[in-house]
Each structure stands twice: as C-alpha cells, then as structure tokens.
C-alpha positions as CSV (number, residue, x, y, z in Angstrom):
1,M,47.4,42.0,-21.8
2,T,49.8,39.2,-20.1
3,V,50.4,41.3,-16.9
4,L,47.0,41.8,-16.7
5,W,45.6,38.1,-17.1
6,V,48.6,36.5,-14.8
7,A,47.1,39.0,-12.3
8,A,44.3,38.3,-12.4
9,V,44.4,34.5,-12.1
10,V,46.4,35.8,-9.3
11,V,45.3,37.8,-7.0
12,I,41.2,37.8,-8.2
13,G,41.3,34.0,-8.4
14,G,42.6,33.6,-5.9
15,M,41.3,36.0,-2.9
16,A,38.0,34.4,-4.6
17,F,39.4,30.7,-4.0
18,A,40.3,31.5,-0.5
19,R,36.6,32.8,-0.3
20,L,35.1,30.0,-2.1
21,G,37.4,27.9,0.2
22,T,36.0,28.9,3.5
23,S,32.6,28.8,2.9
24,V,32.6,25.2,2.1
25,G,34.5,24.4,4.9
26,L,38.2,23.8,3.2
27,P,41.1,23.3,4.9
28,V,43.7,26.5,5.7
29,W,46.5,24.6,4.3
30,L,44.7,24.5,1.0
31,Y,42.8,27.5,0.5
32,Y,45.9,29.2,1.6
33,G,48.2,27.2,0.2
34,V,46.8,26.7,-3.8
35,P,46.6,30.1,-4.5
36,A,50.7,30.7,-2.6
37,V,51.6,28.5,-4.7
38,V,49.6,29.9,-8.1
39,T,51.4,33.2,-6.7
40,W,55.1,31.6,-6.1
41,V,54.6,29.3,-9.6
42,L,52.6,31.1,-12.1
43,P,54.7,34.3,-12.7
44,P,57.8,33.4,-13.0
45,L,56.5,30.5,-15.3
46,I,55.0,32.9,-17.5
47,F,57.4,35.1,-17.5
48,R,60.2,32.5,-18.2
49,M,62.3,34.9,-15.2
50,R,65.5,34.0,-14.8
51,G,67.0,32.5,-11.2
52,S,67.9,35.9,-10.2
53,E,64.8,37.0,-10.9
54,I,62.5,34.2,-9.1
55,A,64.7,35.1,-5.9
56,R,63.5,38.7,-5.8
57,Y,60.4,37.8,-7.2
58,V,58.8,35.2,-4.9
59,P,60.1,37.5,-1.4
60,L,58.5,40.5,-2.2
61,A,55.0,38.4,-3.7
62,I,55.3,37.2,0.3
63,L,56.1,40.8,1.7
64,V,52.6,42.0,-0.6
65,A,49.8,39.0,0.3
66,P,49.2,40.7,3.2
67,I,47.8,44.6,2.0
68,I,46.9,42.7,-0.7
69,H,44.4,40.8,2.1
70,V,44.1,44.2,3.7
71,L,42.9,45.7,0.9
72,F,40.2,43.0,-0.4
73,S,38.8,43.3,4.0
74,L,39.1,47.3,3.6
75,L,37.1,47.0,0.6
76,L,35.1,44.4,-0.3
77,G,34.5,42.6,4.3
78,W,36.1,39.6,3.0
79,K,37.5,38.7,5.9
80,E,36.9,35.8,7.7
81,Y,39.9,33.7,5.8
82,M,41.7,36.3,7.7
83,P,41.0,36.1,11.0
84,F,44.2,37.1,12.7
85,I,44.2,40.5,11.1
86,P,40.8,42.0,11.8
87,V,40.2,44.5,9.6
88,P,36.3,46.2,9.5
89,S,35.1,46.9,5.7
90,L,34.3,50.1,4.7
91,G,30.5,50.0,5.3
92,E,31.4,48.9,8.8
93,L,33.7,51.9,9.4
94,R,30.2,54.2,8.1
95,S,28.2,52.7,10.5
96,R,30.9,53.5,13.2
97,G,30.7,56.7,12.7
98,L,34.8,56.8,12.0
99,V,34.8,57.0,8.1
C-alpha cells in the first residue's frame, strides 16, 4: 500500500502540479523543480534507502521521467508543459487517421 501511495504522490501529484503550474504561469524551474525534488527525495525517505540504493535510484528516476511525460502526453494530451518533446495525444492521432 505504501508503494501505491508514494507512486501516486510522485507521479500523479507531480504531473498534476506541473499541469497546474503551466496553467497559472509558474516559472519552469518551479513546476519542474518541485516534482523533481519530490521524486528524488520522497521515496528514499519513505523506504529508508541506504546510500547505495539511493545511488541507483536517482539516476533511474531521472531516466524514467521522460517516459512518464510521454505517456501522459500520449494518453491524456498533457503536453503544453513539455514543449521540447512534441508527443501527439491518441485523440490527435485518431483524428489524423494514424491510429
């Protein structure tokens, strides 16, 4: 249950915060920075990771972040806060006859 709670806070909470941040005009460093810090800090604290585990976790978290962003863009159409990776939503692909 703890894993689901942490995952919800990190992934869903982080993406929702970034979405809200773009909507209200927060600076990029804030709406990217807060979710990044939560992603890098919360799981090691909650799961009481050792130094070697943190050394493996943080690089993996950094590598997986773009995948999560692409999935949210593709499935939910949340792409305005990630303009450097233009991923069309499934709805856009369907309207173009590509899906």
